[in-house]
N, C-alpha and C positions, 0 to 999 in steps of 0.2 A: 570736809565732813559736814555733813550740813547740822549735825547734833551740836559739833564745835562752833559752829555760826552761830547757832542759837541761845549757847550757853554764857557766847563773849556778848551778845545783845542785851544781855540782861547785867553785863558786867561781871561775872563770875571768875574767879582764879581759877586755870585749866592746865592740867599738866597732861601731854601728849607724847604716848610712848607707840611709835609705829613701827612696824618692819619696813614700812616705805621711805622712811627716813634715817638716815644715820644717827642723828643726834636726838636726844629727848627734848622738848619745846616746854614752855613753862609760859603762858598768857595771863599776863598779872596787870591789873588796870590798863593802862595804853602800852605795856613795853610786852618783849617778847626775849627770853634766855634760851639760851641753847644750852645743852652740856653733853658730854659722854657718856654719862651714866644716871640712871633716875634717882641716885642715892643722892645727889647733887642738890635735890628738888624735897626732901625728907621734912624741911618746913613746911614747906606749903601741903605736901600731903600728909601732913601729920593734923592737919585741919579738918572736920567732920562738913565743912561748910564748903569747902573745894571740891573740886571733881579732878576725875583720874581717867583719862580715856586711854585705851589698850589695845590696839590694832596686832593680834596675831601673834605677840612677844609668849613667847614659852612660859618665862619665868617674869613675870610681869614684879614680884612684889607682894606684899599685904601690908595697906595701907589704910588708916582711917577714913581717907577722904571718900567721897563717893564714886565706886569703881564700876566702870562699863567697858567690858571685855569684848570685841567684837572678832569674829574669825569666822573661819570653814566649819562645817558640821565634822571635821575632823578630830576625832577627841584627844588625840597625842598633842595637840595645840592647845586647849582648852584645858584640860586635866588638872595641872597643876595650879588656876587659878582657881577651880571647883573646890579645891581643900583649902581654901580662906578660911578665916573665922565671921563668924557673922550671916545671916542668910543669901544665899546666893541663887536668885532667879533665872531659868533660863529661858529666853524667848526666841521664835523661831522670824528671821525676816521672810516675808513673804518674797513671792516671784513679783516681777515689773509685769504691768499689762501693756496691752498694746498703747492705749491711750497715754500713759504714764511715758511711755518711752519715746513718743511722737512727740511729748510737750517739752522730754529734756534732752531730744535731740541736737539744739544748736549748743544747748548750753554744756552741756558734758561733752562736745563733742567725740560723738559716738561712731562717726563715718560717714559715709554718704545714706541717704536715705532708702535706697534699694537693697546696700549690702545688709543694713540694720534689719528691714523687713525680711530678709531672706533668712537673717541669723533667728530672729523671732519665730519665723513658721519653724525652720528645723530643728533649734535648739533652746526654744521657749524663753523665757525672760530672765535667764541665769546671769547676774551681771561678769561675771569672767569670760565669759565667752564673748560677750557684746566688746570687751575691749581688746581680745584677741583675734577677732575678725574670723576671716573665711578659713585660717590656717584651723581653727576650732572642730570645721565641719571635717577636714580631712582628717583627724583625732580621730574624732566621733566614728567615722566610716572603718579607719583600721580596728577599732574596738568592737565593731559589729560583725566583722569578718570572723573573730576570734572567739566571740564571748560563745559559751553552753549554757545550759540550763543549769547546772549545779552551782557555777561562777554566780549567776544572777542571784540564786537563792543562798549561796555563804554570803553574799553582799546584802542583803536582805536583812538577813541574822545579825550581820554584825558589819558595818558601814566600811569599817578601817581593813576590812580582810583582802581585799584586792582594788587597787587604786586605781587601775584601769578601768574598773568597773563603776567604783563608785565615785571619779572624777567624771566619767565620759557618758554614761549610761543610764545612771539612777539618779535620783535626788529626793530631800526631803520635801515633803508638802505641809505646809502648817496649818493646822485646823483654825479655824476662826478665832479661838482663845490665844492662838499664836505661842501655847504653852506647850498643847501635845502636837504630834504631827505623825506621818505616815511615810513609808515609802513609795516613791513613784517612779518609773520609768522617766527619763530627762524630758520627752515629750510623745503625744500621741505618734506623730511620724516614725520617731524611732522605735518607740514601742512597737508599732505595724511591720516596720521594716525585719526587727528581732524574730516575731513570734511567726510573723510569715515565713522567713527563713526556716525557721525551727519547723514550721508543718510541712516543707519540702523535704526538710532533711532528717528529720527528728519526729516522726508523726506520731509513732505508736507511744515511745516515750512521751512526748506531750500530753496527748490523751491518756496514758494511764496516770501521769500525776496528776489531771484534773480530777479523774476519780476517785483516785486514793488520798486526795489531799482533804477528801471531807470528815478523816477521822481527827480527833482532838490533838492528835500528836505533830499534826500540821496548823495548827491554829494563829502563830504567829507568821505562816504563809497565806491566809486566808485572803489576803489584800493583792497579794501576788496573782493567786489563784483566779479572782477576778477580772484581771488584767488578759491573762491568757483567755478565760472562757469569753470573754467580750472580743476579742480577735478574733477568736474562733469563728462567731458569730456573725462579725464583718463580712468576713471575708465568703460565708456562706450564702449573707443576704448579696452581696454583690454578683455573684455567681448566678443568680437570678433562678426563677423556678416556680415550683408552686408550695405554699406552706399553707398549713391549716392553724387556725388562730381560733382561741377559747378567748370568750370576754364576754362582759366585762369583768375583773375581780370583784368579788363581793357581790354581785346581783347574780340574777338570774343569767345562768350560761348560753351563750349562743357560739356555734361554729361556724366558721366563714374560712374559705380556701381564698387565700393571697397570691396573687399570679402576677409575674413582672419577668423580664427579661433581664439579661444578664447588663451589669451596669458600671460605667467607669469611675473609680474611688475618686475625689476632689474634695480639697480639702479648702477650708475658709476660716475668717476670721470673726464674721459677722453671719447675717441671715440671709445668705442666697438664696432666691427662690425662684431658680430656674427649674425647670420642669423635669430635665434631664439628669443623670447620673447620681452618682450616691455621695451625698455632704460628709463630710464629717468635721466636727469643729477642731481647730490648730489646738485652741487650750483646752486644758483640762480643767478647769472651772467654767467652763460654760454651762450657766446655770440651767437651762430647759431641757436637753436630749443629748442622746450619744451620737444620733446621724439622723439622716432623712432623705427619701425620694420625693421630689416635688409633687412627682403624680400619684403617689400613694400613700405616704404618709409618714410620720415621725416615728424612732425607735429608741428604746432607754434598755439595756443590758444589765441583768443583775443577778446574783446568786442567790438574793437574800429572800426570803416568802414574804418581807414589806419592804418596800422599795420608795422613799419620799419623793413627791417631784413638786420643783418650785412653781405654784400654780400662776403666779404672776411672769415670770420669765415664759412659762409654756402660752400662757393667754398674748403674749408681747409676740412670741413666734405663730403662732395662729393666725393672729391679727394681719402678719406680713403674705401671708400665704393664701388669705381670705379674698 
């Protein structure tokens, strides 16, 4: 644990209680002690200047020491700790970026570079999948074949409702403050596979939900509605044809017909400036646009009346295509 390394480099006393270790460890001075129970270190944990690091232990106890609980988002694991006395601050760990993964490749022994790259492209920067390797892709593919619209909606409203969905198909995406979050599909690739499948097998049900979810009673699913709407548009644009555009927003409106042939969908980690193909960023946090066709232009999808655009990131993208 990086945090453990930082604390020990500052000569802090640290008790580590991890599901990955059979015993509880206490780092004090230059000594390390091990015990079968955390109660063995109650003296150290009674000091407010010491640290207690907990990794996915359901009942870790409540002590005066500064306590940090690390866990998956599954509420059944961290629920007991959240009841401890004193203020408890909940923070969400962001996903790994591709640049971070490349830097950590050799240090963390994540596997062969081409395997890690494939896992990142398909499963995003989720640490647990990077450790289990290609088996994770097989499990995700199984989940995709059985999931339906109602299962996804239940999982979004209650993350613990369906372990197969919450583990393999959706994820919590932290916002910039790391204190708040939203629910997203595990990756744009998986999102596209699921919604494209629904468009073929449950098209009427899908379109009905997109229309009816405008009502206030579906407020908690507005983010999910945006995913559905976005992917329906992606598929329409990839099919090619003639599109009527009206713009610019906020200025004198002009009407223009945009025409282009059917495009092959291509996924990219960066700013591919090829003239052919319908490009979509692998990362959900890609700052500039949702997609682009090199010979046509850039696309942003939104269900909001006002949709902010990162001008700096957009400028960088435009300069590459200039």
